[in-house]
mmCIF file of the N, C-alpha and C atoms, coordinates in Angstrom:
data_MODEL
# 
_entry.id   MODEL 
# 
loop_
_atom_site.group_PDB 
_atom_site.id 
_atom_site.type_symbol 
_atom_site.label_atom_id 
_atom_site.label_alt_id 
_atom_site.label_comp_id 
_atom_site.label_asym_id 
_atom_site.label_entity_id 
_atom_site.label_seq_id 
_atom_site.pdbx_PDB_ins_code 
_atom_site.Cartn_x 
_atom_site.Cartn_y 
_atom_site.Cartn_z 
_atom_site.occupancy 
_atom_site.B_iso_or_equiv 
_atom_site.pdbx_formal_charge 
_atom_site.auth_seq_id 
_atom_site.auth_comp_id 
_atom_site.auth_asym_id 
_atom_site.auth_atom_id 
_atom_site.pdbx_PDB_model_num 
ATOM 1   N N  . TYR A 1 1  ? -21.469 -6.173 0.196   1.00 0.00 ? 1  TYR A N  1 
ATOM 2   C CA . TYR A 1 1  ? -20.512 -6.174 0.524   1.00 0.00 ? 1  TYR A CA 1 
ATOM 3   C C  . TYR A 1 1  ? -19.323 -5.732 2.043   1.00 0.00 ? 1  TYR A C  1 
ATOM 4   N N  . GLU A 1 2  ? -20.143 -5.475 2.559   1.00 0.00 ? 2  GLU A N  1 
ATOM 5   C CA . GLU A 1 2  ? -19.176 -4.436 3.523   1.00 0.00 ? 2  GLU A CA 1 
ATOM 6   C C  . GLU A 1 2  ? -19.294 -5.782 5.552   1.00 0.00 ? 2  GLU A C  1 
ATOM 7   N N  . LEU A 1 3  ? -18.028 -5.198 5.811   1.00 0.00 ? 3  LEU A N  1 
ATOM 8   C CA . LEU A 1 3  ? -18.108 -6.222 7.034   1.00 0.00 ? 3  LEU A CA 1 
ATOM 9   C C  . LEU A 1 3  ? -18.119 -4.747 8.510   1.00 0.00 ? 3  LEU A C  1 
ATOM 10  N N  . TYR A 1 4  ? -19.154 -4.505 9.019   1.00 0.00 ? 4  TYR A N  1 
ATOM 11  C CA . TYR A 1 4  ? -19.016 -3.985 10.056  1.00 0.00 ? 4  TYR A CA 1 
ATOM 12  C C  . TYR A 1 4  ? -17.675 -4.442 11.419  1.00 0.00 ? 4  TYR A C  1 
ATOM 13  N N  . GLU A 1 5  ? -16.323 -3.333 11.455  1.00 0.00 ? 5  GLU A N  1 
ATOM 14  C CA . GLU A 1 5  ? -15.313 -4.226 11.819  1.00 0.00 ? 5  GLU A CA 1 
ATOM 15  C C  . GLU A 1 5  ? -15.809 -4.058 13.430  1.00 0.00 ? 5  GLU A C  1 
ATOM 16  N N  . GLY A 1 6  ? -16.683 -2.786 14.237  1.00 0.00 ? 6  GLY A N  1 
ATOM 17  C CA . GLY A 1 6  ? -17.038 -2.700 15.489  1.00 0.00 ? 6  GLY A CA 1 
ATOM 18  C C  . GLY A 1 6  ? -16.231 -1.592 15.857  1.00 0.00 ? 6  GLY A C  1 
ATOM 19  N N  . ASN A 1 7  ? -15.531 -1.093 15.223  1.00 0.00 ? 7  ASN A N  1 
ATOM 20  C CA . ASN A 1 7  ? -14.191 0.446  15.436  1.00 0.00 ? 7  ASN A CA 1 
ATOM 21  C C  . ASN A 1 7  ? -14.912 1.677  14.513  1.00 0.00 ? 7  ASN A C  1 
ATOM 22  N N  . GLY A 1 8  ? -16.095 1.208  14.146  1.00 0.00 ? 8  GLY A N  1 
ATOM 23  C CA . GLY A 1 8  ? -16.299 2.677  13.359  1.00 0.00 ? 8  GLY A CA 1 
ATOM 24  C C  . GLY A 1 8  ? -15.628 2.459  11.668  1.00 0.00 ? 8  GLY A C  1 
ATOM 25  N N  . PHE A 1 9  ? -15.411 1.419  11.351  1.00 0.00 ? 9  PHE A N  1 
ATOM 26  C CA . PHE A 1 9  ? -14.453 0.986  9.820   1.00 0.00 ? 9  PHE A CA 1 
ATOM 27  C C  . PHE A 1 9  ? -15.744 0.072  9.245   1.00 0.00 ? 9  PHE A C  1 
ATOM 28  N N  . ILE A 1 10 ? -15.789 0.403  8.025   1.00 0.00 ? 10 ILE A N  1 
ATOM 29  C CA . ILE A 1 10 ? -16.375 -1.079 7.375   1.00 0.00 ? 10 ILE A CA 1 
ATOM 30  C C  . ILE A 1 10 ? -15.934 -1.674 6.247   1.00 0.00 ? 10 ILE A C  1 
ATOM 31  N N  . LYS A 1 11 ? -15.154 -2.278 6.317   1.00 0.00 ? 11 LYS A N  1 
ATOM 32  C CA . LYS A 1 11 ? -14.354 -3.197 4.804   1.00 0.00 ? 11 LYS A CA 1 
ATOM 33  C C  . LYS A 1 11 ? -15.326 -4.361 4.063   1.00 0.00 ? 11 LYS A C  1 
ATOM 34  N N  . ASN A 1 12 ? -14.661 -4.220 2.438   1.00 0.00 ? 12 ASN A N  1 
ATOM 35  C CA . ASN A 1 12 ? -15.175 -5.178 1.358   1.00 0.00 ? 12 ASN A CA 1 
ATOM 36  C C  . ASN A 1 12 ? -15.344 -6.464 2.174   1.00 0.00 ? 12 ASN A C  1 
ATOM 37  N N  . THR A 1 13 ? -15.951 -7.345 1.780   1.00 0.00 ? 13 THR A N  1 
ATOM 38  C CA . THR A 1 13 ? -15.721 -8.793 2.664   1.00 0.00 ? 13 THR A CA 1 
ATOM 39  C C  . THR A 1 13 ? -16.102 -9.168 1.136   1.00 0.00 ? 13 THR A C  1 
ATOM 40  N N  . ASN A 1 14 ? -16.455 -8.892 -0.296  1.00 0.00 ? 14 ASN A N  1 
ATOM 41  C CA . ASN A 1 14 ? -16.209 -9.517 -1.855  1.00 0.00 ? 14 ASN A CA 1 
ATOM 42  C C  . ASN A 1 14 ? -15.072 -9.342 -2.021  1.00 0.00 ? 14 ASN A C  1 
ATOM 43  N N  . GLN A 1 15 ? -14.305 -9.921 -3.198  1.00 0.00 ? 15 GLN A N  1 
ATOM 44  C CA . GLN A 1 15 ? -13.368 -9.195 -3.702  1.00 0.00 ? 15 GLN A CA 1 
ATOM 45  C C  . GLN A 1 15 ? -14.471 -8.409 -4.850  1.00 0.00 ? 15 GLN A C  1 
ATOM 46  N N  . ILE A 1 16 ? -14.225 -7.550 -4.939  1.00 0.00 ? 16 ILE A N  1 
ATOM 47  C CA . ILE A 1 16 ? -14.712 -6.354 -5.502  1.00 0.00 ? 16 ILE A CA 1 
ATOM 48  C C  . ILE A 1 16 ? -14.075 -5.394 -7.409  1.00 0.00 ? 16 ILE A C  1 
ATOM 49  N N  . ILE A 1 17 ? -14.925 -6.598 -8.536  1.00 0.00 ? 17 ILE A N  1 
ATOM 50  C CA . ILE A 1 17 ? -13.574 -6.285 -9.675  1.00 0.00 ? 17 ILE A CA 1 
ATOM 51  C C  . ILE A 1 17 ? -14.700 -5.952 -10.700 1.00 0.00 ? 17 ILE A C  1 
ATOM 52  N N  . PHE A 1 18 ? -13.980 -4.870 -10.986 1.00 0.00 ? 18 PHE A N  1 
ATOM 53  C CA . PHE A 1 18 ? -14.624 -3.942 -12.023 1.00 0.00 ? 18 PHE A CA 1 
ATOM 54  C C  . PHE A 1 18 ? -14.539 -4.600 -13.856 1.00 0.00 ? 18 PHE A C  1 
ATOM 55  N N  . ASN A 1 19 ? -15.413 -4.324 -14.530 1.00 0.00 ? 19 ASN A N  1 
ATOM 56  C CA . ASN A 1 19 ? -15.652 -4.938 -16.179 1.00 0.00 ? 19 ASN A CA 1 
ATOM 57  C C  . ASN A 1 19 ? -14.754 -4.382 -16.439 1.00 0.00 ? 19 ASN A C  1 
ATOM 58  N N  . ALA A 1 20 ? -13.897 -5.731 -17.590 1.00 0.00 ? 20 ALA A N  1 
ATOM 59  C CA . ALA A 1 20 ? -12.314 -5.209 -18.704 1.00 0.00 ? 20 ALA A CA 1 
ATOM 60  C C  . ALA A 1 20 ? -13.269 -3.916 -19.646 1.00 0.00 ? 20 ALA A C  1 
ATOM 61  N N  . ALA A 1 21 ? -11.336 -3.032 -18.874 1.00 0.00 ? 21 ALA A N  1 
ATOM 62  C CA . ALA A 1 21 ? -12.062 -1.535 -19.878 1.00 0.00 ? 21 ALA A CA 1 
ATOM 63  C C  . ALA A 1 21 ? -12.117 -1.822 -21.323 1.00 0.00 ? 21 ALA A C  1 
ATOM 64  N N  . ASN A 1 22 ? -13.245 -0.981 -22.425 1.00 0.00 ? 22 ASN A N  1 
ATOM 65  C CA . ASN A 1 22 ? -13.192 -1.399 -23.248 1.00 0.00 ? 22 ASN A CA 1 
ATOM 66  C C  . ASN A 1 22 ? -12.250 -0.423 -24.312 1.00 0.00 ? 22 ASN A C  1 
ATOM 67  N N  . THR A 1 23 ? -11.860 0.811  -24.016 1.00 0.00 ? 23 THR A N  1 
ATOM 68  C CA . THR A 1 23 ? -10.553 1.375  -24.240 1.00 0.00 ? 23 THR A CA 1 
ATOM 69  C C  . THR A 1 23 ? -10.025 1.599  -23.015 1.00 0.00 ? 23 THR A C  1 
ATOM 70  N N  . ASP A 1 24 ? -8.483  2.251  -23.505 1.00 0.00 ? 24 ASP A N  1 
ATOM 71  C CA . ASP A 1 24 ? -7.619  3.395  -22.888 1.00 0.00 ? 24 ASP A CA 1 
ATOM 72  C C  . ASP A 1 24 ? -8.036  3.905  -21.370 1.00 0.00 ? 24 ASP A C  1 
ATOM 73  N N  . TRP A 1 25 ? -8.094  3.502  -20.042 1.00 0.00 ? 25 TRP A N  1 
ATOM 74  C CA . TRP A 1 25 ? -8.314  4.640  -19.662 1.00 0.00 ? 25 TRP A CA 1 
ATOM 75  C C  . TRP A 1 25 ? -7.752  5.752  -18.586 1.00 0.00 ? 25 TRP A C  1 
ATOM 76  N N  . GLY A 1 26 ? -6.448  5.356  -19.577 1.00 0.00 ? 26 GLY A N  1 
ATOM 77  C CA . GLY A 1 26 ? -5.735  6.163  -18.834 1.00 0.00 ? 26 GLY A CA 1 
ATOM 78  C C  . GLY A 1 26 ? -5.109  5.671  -16.872 1.00 0.00 ? 26 GLY A C  1 
ATOM 79  N N  . TRP A 1 27 ? -4.479  6.319  -16.087 1.00 0.00 ? 27 TRP A N  1 
ATOM 80  C CA . TRP A 1 27 ? -4.609  6.620  -15.113 1.00 0.00 ? 27 TRP A CA 1 
ATOM 81  C C  . TRP A 1 27 ? -5.622  6.481  -14.212 1.00 0.00 ? 27 TRP A C  1 
ATOM 82  N N  . VAL A 1 28 ? -5.728  5.519  -12.967 1.00 0.00 ? 28 VAL A N  1 
ATOM 83  C CA . VAL A 1 28 ? -6.882  5.719  -11.968 1.00 0.00 ? 28 VAL A CA 1 
ATOM 84  C C  . VAL A 1 28 ? -6.257  5.910  -11.002 1.00 0.00 ? 28 VAL A C  1 
ATOM 85  N N  . SER A 1 29 ? -6.453  7.135  -9.620  1.00 0.00 ? 29 SER A N  1 
ATOM 86  C CA . SER A 1 29 ? -5.576  7.148  -9.523  1.00 0.00 ? 29 SER A CA 1 
ATOM 87  C C  . SER A 1 29 ? -6.705  7.757  -7.772  1.00 0.00 ? 29 SER A C  1 
ATOM 88  N N  . GLY A 1 30 ? -8.404  7.167  -7.475  1.00 0.00 ? 30 GLY A N  1 
ATOM 89  C CA . GLY A 1 30 ? -8.681  7.349  -6.446  1.00 0.00 ? 30 GLY A CA 1 
ATOM 90  C C  . GLY A 1 30 ? -10.422 6.711  -6.939  1.00 0.00 ? 30 GLY A C  1 
ATOM 91  N N  . ILE A 1 31 ? -10.494 6.231  -5.323  1.00 0.00 ? 31 ILE A N  1 
ATOM 92  C CA . ILE A 1 31 ? -12.585 6.173  -6.215  1.00 0.00 ? 31 ILE A CA 1 
ATOM 93  C C  . ILE A 1 31 ? -13.152 6.855  -4.960  1.00 0.00 ? 31 ILE A C  1 
ATOM 94  N N  . ALA A 1 32 ? -14.663 6.272  -5.794  1.00 0.00 ? 32 ALA A N  1 
ATOM 95  C CA . ALA A 1 32 ? -16.126 7.210  -4.688  1.00 0.00 ? 32 ALA A CA 1 
ATOM 96  C C  . ALA A 1 32 ? -16.887 6.412  -5.285  1.00 0.00 ? 32 ALA A C  1 
ATOM 97  N N  . ILE A 1 33 ? -17.483 7.296  -3.919  1.00 0.00 ? 33 ILE A N  1 
ATOM 98  C CA . ILE A 1 33 ? -18.829 6.524  -3.670  1.00 0.00 ? 33 ILE A CA 1 
ATOM 99  C C  . ILE A 1 33 ? -19.919 7.280  -3.382  1.00 0.00 ? 33 ILE A C  1 
ATOM 100 N N  . LEU A 1 34 ? -21.249 6.353  -4.813  1.00 0.00 ? 34 LEU A N  1 
ATOM 101 C CA . LEU A 1 34 ? -22.091 7.436  -5.063  1.00 0.00 ? 34 LEU A CA 1 
ATOM 102 C C  . LEU A 1 34 ? -23.275 6.482  -4.661  1.00 0.00 ? 34 LEU A C  1 
ATOM 103 N N  . ASP A 1 35 ? -24.340 7.263  -4.966  1.00 0.00 ? 35 ASP A N  1 
ATOM 104 C CA . ASP A 1 35 ? -26.023 6.767  -4.563  1.00 0.00 ? 35 ASP A CA 1 
ATOM 105 C C  . ASP A 1 35 ? -26.596 6.176  -5.290  1.00 0.00 ? 35 ASP A C  1 
ATOM 106 N N  . SER A 1 36 ? -25.758 6.147  -6.239  1.00 0.00 ? 36 SER A N  1 
ATOM 107 C CA . SER A 1 36 ? -26.624 5.580  -7.380  1.00 0.00 ? 36 SER A CA 1 
ATOM 108 C C  . SER A 1 36 ? -25.893 4.685  -8.177  1.00 0.00 ? 36 SER A C  1 
ATOM 109 N N  . ASP A 1 37 ? -26.041 3.272  -8.756  1.00 0.00 ? 37 ASP A N  1 
ATOM 110 C CA . ASP A 1 37 ? -25.247 2.584  -10.054 1.00 0.00 ? 37 ASP A CA 1 
ATOM 111 C C  . ASP A 1 37 ? -25.502 2.448  -10.814 1.00 0.00 ? 37 ASP A C  1 
ATOM 112 N N  . VAL A 1 38 ? -25.895 3.886  -11.510 1.00 0.00 ? 38 VAL A N  1 
ATOM 113 C CA . VAL A 1 38 ? -26.206 4.533  -12.730 1.00 0.00 ? 38 VAL A CA 1 
ATOM 114 C C  . VAL A 1 38 ? -24.889 5.043  -13.064 1.00 0.00 ? 38 VAL A C  1 
ATOM 115 N N  . GLN A 1 39 ? -24.207 4.670  -14.178 1.00 0.00 ? 39 GLN A N  1 
ATOM 116 C CA . GLN A 1 39 ? -22.958 5.479  -14.571 1.00 0.00 ? 39 GLN A CA 1 
ATOM 117 C C  . GLN A 1 39 ? -23.254 6.825  -15.517 1.00 0.00 ? 39 GLN A C  1 
ATOM 118 N N  . GLY A 1 40 ? -22.780 8.141  -14.755 1.00 0.00 ? 40 GLY A N  1 
ATOM 119 C CA . GLY A 1 40 ? -22.471 9.479  -14.959 1.00 0.00 ? 40 GLY A CA 1 
ATOM 120 C C  . GLY A 1 40 ? -24.239 10.580 -13.905 1.00 0.00 ? 40 GLY A C  1 
ATOM 121 N N  . SER A 1 41 ? -24.501 9.302  -12.926 1.00 0.00 ? 41 SER A N  1 
ATOM 122 C CA . SER A 1 41 ? -25.597 9.622  -12.304 1.00 0.00 ? 41 SER A CA 1 
ATOM 123 C C  . SER A 1 41 ? -25.587 9.594  -10.966 1.00 0.00 ? 41 SER A C  1 
ATOM 124 N N  . GLY A 1 42 ? -26.250 10.772 -10.319 1.00 0.00 ? 42 GLY A N  1 
ATOM 125 C CA . GLY A 1 42 ? -25.988 10.270 -8.734  1.00 0.00 ? 42 GLY A CA 1 
ATOM 126 C C  . GLY A 1 42 ? -25.406 11.051 -8.281  1.00 0.00 ? 42 GLY A C  1 
ATOM 127 N N  . ASN A 1 43 ? -25.491 11.143 -6.590  1.00 0.00 ? 43 ASN A N  1 
ATOM 128 C CA . ASN A 1 43 ? -24.449 12.299 -5.926  1.00 0.00 ? 43 ASN A CA 1 
ATOM 129 C C  . ASN A 1 43 ? -23.162 11.945 -5.465  1.00 0.00 ? 43 ASN A C  1 
ATOM 130 N N  . MET A 1 44 ? -21.597 12.351 -5.249  1.00 0.00 ? 44 MET A N  1 
ATOM 131 C CA . MET A 1 44 ? -20.693 11.342 -4.428  1.00 0.00 ? 44 MET A CA 1 
ATOM 132 C C  . MET A 1 44 ? -20.745 11.859 -3.336  1.00 0.00 ? 44 MET A C  1 
ATOM 133 N N  . LEU A 1 45 ? -20.556 11.093 -2.293  1.00 0.00 ? 45 LEU A N  1 
ATOM 134 C CA . LEU A 1 45 ? -21.401 10.565 -0.647  1.00 0.00 ? 45 LEU A CA 1 
ATOM 135 C C  . LEU A 1 45 ? -19.483 11.056 -0.108  1.00 0.00 ? 45 LEU A C  1 
ATOM 136 N N  . MET A 1 46 ? -18.629 10.113 -0.810  1.00 0.00 ? 46 MET A N  1 
ATOM 137 C CA . MET A 1 46 ? -17.666 10.454 -0.787  1.00 0.00 ? 46 MET A CA 1 
ATOM 138 C C  . MET A 1 46 ? -16.703 10.033 -1.603  1.00 0.00 ? 46 MET A C  1 
ATOM 139 N N  . TYR A 1 47 ? -15.233 10.254 -1.046  1.00 0.00 ? 47 TYR A N  1 
ATOM 140 C CA . TYR A 1 47 ? -14.279 9.915  -2.235  1.00 0.00 ? 47 TYR A CA 1 
ATOM 141 C C  . TYR A 1 47 ? -12.479 9.971  -1.735  1.00 0.00 ? 47 TYR A C  1 
ATOM 142 N N  . SER A 1 48 ? -11.632 8.894  -2.213  1.00 0.00 ? 48 SER A N  1 
ATOM 143 C CA . SER A 1 48 ? -10.220 9.187  -1.588  1.00 0.00 ? 48 SER A CA 1 
ATOM 144 C C  . SER A 1 48 ? -9.313  8.298  -2.772  1.00 0.00 ? 48 SER A C  1 
ATOM 145 N N  . ALA A 1 49 ? -7.826  9.181  -2.619  1.00 0.00 ? 49 ALA A N  1 
ATOM 146 C CA . ALA A 1 49 ? -7.287  8.977  -3.354  1.00 0.00 ? 49 ALA A CA 1 
ATOM 147 C C  . ALA A 1 49 ? -6.723  7.341  -3.006  1.00 0.00 ? 49 ALA A C  1 
ATOM 148 N N  . LEU A 1 50 ? -5.886  6.389  -4.195  1.00 0.00 ? 50 LEU A N  1 
ATOM 149 C CA . LEU A 1 50 ? -5.633  5.009  -4.213  1.00 0.00 ? 50 LEU A CA 1 
ATOM 150 C C  . LEU A 1 50 ? -4.186  5.133  -3.867  1.00 0.00 ? 50 LEU A C  1 
ATOM 151 N N  . THR A 1 51 ? -3.841  4.640  -2.954  1.00 0.00 ? 51 THR A N  1 
ATOM 152 C CA . THR A 1 51 ? -2.623  4.458  -2.462  1.00 0.00 ? 51 THR A CA 1 
ATOM 153 C C  . THR A 1 51 ? -1.461  4.269  -3.764  1.00 0.00 ? 51 THR A C  1 
ATOM 154 N N  . ASN A 1 52 ? -2.036  3.349  -4.237  1.00 0.00 ? 52 ASN A N  1 
ATOM 155 C CA . ASN A 1 52 ? -1.293  2.668  -5.516  1.00 0.00 ? 52 ASN A CA 1 
ATOM 156 C C  . ASN A 1 52 ? -1.478  3.212  -7.278  1.00 0.00 ? 52 ASN A C  1 
ATOM 157 N N  . PRO A 1 53 ? -1.897  3.467  -7.525  1.00 0.00 ? 53 PRO A N  1 
ATOM 158 C CA . PRO A 1 53 ? -2.703  4.325  -8.617  1.00 0.00 ? 53 PRO A CA 1 
ATOM 159 C C  . PRO A 1 53 ? -2.005  3.438  -9.924  1.00 0.00 ? 53 PRO A C  1 
ATOM 160 N N  . ARG A 1 54 ? -2.842  3.364  -10.958 1.00 0.00 ? 54 ARG A N  1 
ATOM 161 C CA . ARG A 1 54 ? -2.237  2.160  -11.543 1.00 0.00 ? 54 ARG A CA 1 
ATOM 162 C C  . ARG A 1 54 ? -3.149  3.087  -13.467 1.00 0.00 ? 54 ARG A C  1 
ATOM 163 N N  . TYR A 1 55 ? -2.525  2.429  -14.218 1.00 0.00 ? 55 TYR A N  1 
ATOM 164 C CA . TYR A 1 55 ? -2.937  3.302  -16.154 1.00 0.00 ? 55 TYR A CA 1 
ATOM 165 C C  . TYR A 1 55 ? -3.434  1.676  -16.086 1.00 0.00 ? 55 TYR A C  1 
ATOM 166 N N  . VAL A 1 56 ? -4.780  2.009  -16.442 1.00 0.00 ? 56 VAL A N  1 
ATOM 167 C CA . VAL A 1 56 ? -5.629  0.877  -17.007 1.00 0.00 ? 56 VAL A CA 1 
ATOM 168 C C  . VAL A 1 56 ? -5.221  0.964  -18.912 1.00 0.00 ? 56 VAL A C  1 
ATOM 169 N N  . TYR A 1 57 ? -5.352  -0.378 -19.552 1.00 0.00 ? 57 TYR A N  1 
ATOM 170 C CA . TYR A 1 57 ? -5.586  -0.191 -20.466 1.00 0.00 ? 57 TYR A CA 1 
ATOM 171 C C  . TYR A 1 57 ? -6.004  -1.075 -21.468 1.00 0.00 ? 57 TYR A C  1 
ATOM 172 N N  . THR A 1 58 ? -6.794  -1.182 -21.991 1.00 0.00 ? 58 THR A N  1 
ATOM 173 C CA . THR A 1 58 ? -7.989  -1.857 -22.558 1.00 0.00 ? 58 THR A CA 1 
ATOM 174 C C  . THR A 1 58 ? -7.679  -3.301 -21.969 1.00 0.00 ? 58 THR A C  1 
ATOM 175 N N  . GLY A 1 59 ? -8.683  -3.661 -21.791 1.00 0.00 ? 59 GLY A N  1 
ATOM 176 C CA . GLY A 1 59 ? -8.592  -4.708 -21.260 1.00 0.00 ? 59 GLY A CA 1 
ATOM 177 C C  . GLY A 1 59 ? -8.190  -5.819 -20.141 1.00 0.00 ? 59 GLY A C  1 
ATOM 178 N N  . ASP A 1 60 ? -7.415  -4.178 -19.901 1.00 0.00 ? 60 ASP A N  1 
ATOM 179 C CA . ASP A 1 60 ? -7.365  -4.654 -18.072 1.00 0.00 ? 60 ASP A CA 1 
ATOM 180 C C  . ASP A 1 60 ? -8.722  -4.445 -17.400 1.00 0.00 ? 60 ASP A C  1 
ATOM 181 N N  . ASN A 1 61 ? -8.477  -5.445 -16.014 1.00 0.00 ? 61 ASN A N  1 
ATOM 182 C CA . ASN A 1 61 ? -9.632  -4.799 -15.078 1.00 0.00 ? 61 ASN A CA 1 
ATOM 183 C C  . ASN A 1 61 ? -9.468  -4.483 -14.022 1.00 0.00 ? 61 ASN A C  1 
ATOM 184 N N  . ILE A 1 62 ? -10.099 -3.345 -12.674 1.00 0.00 ? 62 ILE A N  1 
ATOM 185 C CA . ILE A 1 62 ? -9.597  -2.896 -12.407 1.00 0.00 ? 62 ILE A CA 1 
ATOM 186 C C  . ILE A 1 62 ? -10.494 -3.783 -10.333 1.00 0.00 ? 62 ILE A C  1 
ATOM 187 N N  . LYS A 1 63 ? -9.191  -4.237 -10.008 1.00 0.00 ? 63 LYS A N  1 
ATOM 188 C CA . LYS A 1 63 ? -10.414 -4.828 -8.790  1.00 0.00 ? 63 LYS A CA 1 
ATOM 189 C C  . LYS A 1 63 ? -9.497  -4.810 -7.378  1.00 0.00 ? 63 LYS A C  1 
ATOM 190 N N  . PHE A 1 64 ? -10.782 -5.339 -6.472  1.00 0.00 ? 64 PHE A N  1 
ATOM 191 C CA . PHE A 1 64 ? -9.744  -4.832 -4.728  1.00 0.00 ? 64 PHE A CA 1 
ATOM 192 C C  . PHE A 1 64 ? -10.464 -5.861 -4.286  1.00 0.00 ? 64 PHE A C  1 
ATOM 193 N N  . ASP A 1 65 ? -8.755  -6.574 -3.246  1.00 0.00 ? 65 ASP A N  1 
ATOM 194 C CA . ASP A 1 65 ? -9.117  -7.831 -2.585  1.00 0.00 ? 65 ASP A CA 1 
ATOM 195 C C  . ASP A 1 65 ? -10.389 -7.252 -1.412  1.00 0.00 ? 65 ASP A C  1 
ATOM 196 N N  . VAL A 1 66 ? -10.394 -8.470 -1.477  1.00 0.00 ? 66 VAL A N  1 
ATOM 197 C CA . VAL A 1 66 ? -10.943 -8.614 0.489   1.00 0.00 ? 66 VAL A CA 1 
ATOM 198 C C  . VAL A 1 66 ? -11.022 -8.053 1.331   1.00 0.00 ? 66 VAL A C  1 
ATOM 199 N N  . ARG A 1 67 ? -11.686 -7.293 2.116   1.00 0.00 ? 67 ARG A N  1 
ATOM 200 C CA . ARG A 1 67 ? -11.108 -6.095 3.260   1.00 0.00 ? 67 ARG A CA 1 
ATOM 201 C C  . ARG A 1 67 ? -9.461  -5.337 2.545   1.00 0.00 ? 67 ARG A C  1 
ATOM 202 N N  . SER A 1 68 ? -9.739  -4.782 0.934   1.00 0.00 ? 68 SER A N  1 
ATOM 203 C CA . SER A 1 68 ? -8.580  -3.793 1.534   1.00 0.00 ? 68 SER A CA 1 
ATOM 204 C C  . SER A 1 68 ? -9.303  -2.926 0.907   1.00 0.00 ? 68 SER A C  1 
ATOM 205 N N  . LEU A 1 69 ? -10.818 -2.421 0.781   1.00 0.00 ? 69 LEU A N  1 
ATOM 206 C CA . LEU A 1 69 ? -11.175 -0.953 0.957   1.00 0.00 ? 69 LEU A CA 1 
ATOM 207 C C  . LEU A 1 69 ? -11.721 -0.705 2.282   1.00 0.00 ? 69 LEU A C  1 
ATOM 208 N N  . GLU A 1 70 ? -11.799 0.079  2.792   1.00 0.00 ? 70 GLU A N  1 
ATOM 209 C CA . GLU A 1 70 ? -12.019 0.326  4.283   1.00 0.00 ? 70 GLU A CA 1 
ATOM 210 C C  . GLU A 1 70 ? -12.847 1.875  4.212   1.00 0.00 ? 70 GLU A C  1 
ATOM 211 N N  . ILE A 1 71 ? -13.493 2.225  5.111   1.00 0.00 ? 71 ILE A N  1 
ATOM 212 C CA . ILE A 1 71 ? -14.236 3.427  5.202   1.00 0.00 ? 71 ILE A CA 1 
ATOM 213 C C  . ILE A 1 71 ? -14.439 3.874  6.482   1.00 0.00 ? 71 ILE A C  1 
ATOM 214 N N  . CYS A 1 72 ? -14.252 5.007  6.951   1.00 0.00 ? 72 CYS A N  1 
ATOM 215 C CA . CYS A 1 72 ? -14.954 5.143  8.285   1.00 0.00 ? 72 CYS A CA 1 
ATOM 216 C C  . CYS A 1 72 ? -15.368 6.381  8.216   1.00 0.00 ? 72 CYS A C  1 
ATOM 217 N N  . LEU A 1 73 ? -16.281 5.911  8.442   1.00 0.00 ? 73 LEU A N  1 
ATOM 218 C CA . LEU A 1 73 ? -17.402 7.939  9.018   1.00 0.00 ? 73 LEU A CA 1 
ATOM 219 C C  . LEU A 1 73 ? -17.251 8.537  10.692  1.00 0.00 ? 73 LEU A C  1 
ATOM 220 N N  . LYS A 1 74 ? -16.983 9.457  10.367  1.00 0.00 ? 74 LYS A N  1 
ATOM 221 C CA . LYS A 1 74 ? -16.865 10.182 11.643  1.00 0.00 ? 74 LYS A CA 1 
ATOM 222 C C  . LYS A 1 74 ? -18.107 11.447 12.090  1.00 0.00 ? 74 LYS A C  1 
# 
């Protein structure tokens, strides 16, 4: 899911779509990178606020278009 830009930035090369919400999730205002893909486990490596938070209702999907997430390690 990553594309190295050559300038220290990594971006997603595929669209990322989360499963539909089974219940209202409330406001989603940030993202986090963890070292585990098991919900509720692992260590948070980094996090950031989203520039466009939104309220997620039952049945909604959260998606990130290609190249819309950008990570820079310094």
